[in-house]
C-alpha positions in Angstrom: 24.4 -5.2 -13.5 24.4 -1.4 -13.1 21.8 0.6 -11.2 23.2 4.0 -11.9 20.3 6.3 -12.7 17.7 3.5 -12.7 14.3 4.6 -11.6 11.6 2.6 -10.0 7.8 2.6 -9.5 6.3 1.9 -6.1 2.9 0.3 -6.2 1.4 1.5 -3.0 -1.4 2.8 -0.8 -1.0 6.0 1.3 -2.6 4.2 4.3 -0.5 1.0 4.4 2.0 0.9 7.3 4.2 -1.4 5.2 4.2 1.1 2.4 5.1 3.7 5.0 8.1 1.7 5.9 9.3 1.7 2.3 8.6 5.4 1.9 10.6 6.3 5.0 13.5 4.2 3.7 13.3 6.0 0.3 13.4 9.3 2.2 16.3 8.6 4.5 18.4 7.0 1.8 18.0 10.0 -0.5 16.2 8.0 -3.3 13.0 10.1 -3.6 14.0 11.4 -7.0 14.3 7.8 -8.3 11.1 6.4 -7.1 7.6 7.2 -8.4 4.7 6.5 -6.1 1.8 4.8 -7.9 -1.3 4.5 -5.7 -2.8 1.2 -6.4 -6.0 -0.6 -5.5 -5.5 -4.1 -4.1 -7.9 -5.4 -6.7 -5.8 -4.0 -9.6 -5.1 -6.9 -12.0 -1.8 -5.3 -12.9 -0.7 -5.4 -9.3 -1.6 -9.1 -9.2 0.4 -9.8 -12.3 3.4 -8.1 -10.7 2.9 -9.6 -7.2 0.8 -12.8 -7.3 -0.3 -12.1 -3.8 -1.9 -8.9 -4.9 -0.2 -6.9 -2.1 1.6 -3.7 -1.8 4.2 -2.3 -1.4 5.5 -3.7 -4.7 8.6 -2.0 -6.2 8.9 -2.4 -10.0 12.2 -2.0 -11.8 12.7 -0.6 -15.3 12.9 -4.1 -16.8 9.5 -5.0 -15.1 11.0 -7.1 -12.3 8.9 -6.8 -9.2 10.3 -6.8 -5.7 8.2 -7.5 -2.6 7.5 -7.5 0.4 8.5 -4.4 2.4 11.5 -6.0 4.2 12.9 -7.2 0.9 12.4 -3.8 -0.7 14.3 -2.2 2.1 17.2 -4.6 1.5 17.1 -3.7 -2.2 17.0 0.0 -1.6 19.9 -0.2 0.8 21.8 -2.0 -2.0 20.8 0.7 -4.5 22.0 3.4 -2.2 25.3 1.5 -1.6 25.1 1.8 2.2 24.6 -0.2 5.3 22.6 2.5 7.0 19.4 0.3 7.5 21.0 -3.0 8.2 24.5 -4.4 8.6 25.5 -6.4 5.6 26.5 -9.5 7.6 27.1 -10.8 11.1 25.1 -11.4 14.3 23.9 -7.9 14.6 22.2 -8.2 11.2 20.4 -11.3 12.3 19.3 -9.6 15.6 18.0 -6.6 13.7 16.2 -8.7 11.1 14.5 -10.6 13.9 13.3 -7.4 15.5 12.1 -6.0 12.2 9.9 -9.2 11.7 8.6 -8.7 15.3 7.5 -5.2 14.4 5.9 -6.4 11.2 4.0 -9.0 13.3 2.4 -6.2 15.3 1.0 -4.8 12.1 -0.1 -8.2 10.8 -1.9 -9.1 14.1 -3.5 -5.6 14.2 -4.7 -6.0 10.6 -6.3 -9.4 11.4 -8.2 -7.8 14.3 -9.5 -5.0 12.1 -10.6 -7.4 9.4 -12.3 -9.7 11.8 -14.2 -6.8 13.4 -15.0 -5.2 10.0 -16.3 -8.2 8.1 -17.9 -10.3 10.8 -21.0 -9.5 12.7 -20.6 -9.6 16.5 -22.2 -13.0 16.8 -19.8 -14.5 14.2 -16.6 -13.2 15.7 -14.3 -15.5 17.5 -13.4 -13.8 20.8 -10.7 -16.5 21.4 -9.1 -15.8 18.0 -9.2 -12.0 18.6 -7.6 -12.4 22.0 -4.9 -14.6 20.3 -4.1 -11.7 18.0 -4.1 -9.1 20.8 -1.8 -11.4 22.8 0.7 -11.3 19.9 0.7 -7.5 20.0 1.0 -7.3 23.8 3.9 -9.7 23.9 5.7 -7.9 21.0 5.1 -4.5 22.7 6.4 -5.9 26.0 9.6 -7.0 24.2 10.3 -3.5 22.8 9.2 -1.8 26.0 11.8 -3.8 27.9 14.5 -3.3 25.3 13.7 -0.4 22.9 16.0 0.5 20.1 17.9 3.8 20.1 15.4 6.5 19.0 18.2 8.7 17.7 19.1 6.1 15.0 17.2 5.5 11.8 17.5 1.9 10.6 15.3 -1.0 9.6 14.3 -1.7 13.2 13.4 1.8 14.2 11.6 2.5 11.0 9.6 -0.8 11.4 8.7 -0.2 15.0 7.7 3.5 14.4 5.4 2.4 11.5 3.9 -0.3 13.7 3.1 2.1 16.5 1.8 4.6 14.1 -0.5 2.0 12.7 -1.8 1.1 16.2 -2.4 4.8 16.8 -4.2 5.3 13.6 -6.4 2.2 13.5 -6.7 1.4 17.2 -6.9 -2.5 17.1 -5.7 -2.3 20.7 -5.1 0.5 23.2 -1.4 0.2 23.5 -0.2 3.5 25.1 -1.4 2.9 28.7 0.5 -0.4 29.0 3.6 0.8 27.1 4.5 4.3 28.4 8.1 3.7 27.5 7.3 3.0 23.9 5.0 6.1 23.8 8.0 8.2 24.9 10.2 6.3 22.4 7.9 7.1 19.5 7.8 10.8 20.4 11.6 10.9 20.6 12.0 9.1 17.3 9.5 11.4 15.5 11.6 14.4 16.6 14.8 12.7 15.5 13.5 11.5 12.1 11.4 14.0 10.1 10.6 11.3 7.5 8.2 9.8 10.0 6.0 12.9 9.8 6.5 13.4 6.1 5.1 9.9 5.5 2.2 10.2 7.9 -0.9 8.6 6.3 -4.2 10.5 6.0 -6.7 10.3 8.8 -9.0 7.3 8.6 
């Protein structure tokens, strides 16, 4: 199989933190000229045909093969770029980094569940216990990264994922994270200075 010159379409939303992860990877891997962004509504039947879950990001190859979710797309893009910049190709360090990327993804997932609950359920129908369960996930994940933050001068799958998760919390405010995580607030500022792709992929204001 050859990927030389192959181009791709990214079914996406400018506001999705998972799409932002992929867009940052595209930027830092130098693949921007090979990927066309295709803003897509989640109700788009074509998206549902390509990804039965109806979710973006969804990367579509020239032969119509669809690749999802964001973490799988990052693995594929790294392969296309013939590098190990985002993740080691094997070994314990790869497993440790994959674990941390999933933890960062979990921050986004829990935050999104809080937002949906508050948006679609009236106050009397909301489960305070369930909401607190989601907030607890975020607090524990943030505490993990606060205690052992990745190097903000490196751009890899972990730092991209964590930066996008923190950017999502800033933008949508499912929890007020900065007062309890001052180290991470400083980390995000340092990473944003180091990696210009973070600013280049900033979503529009809500």
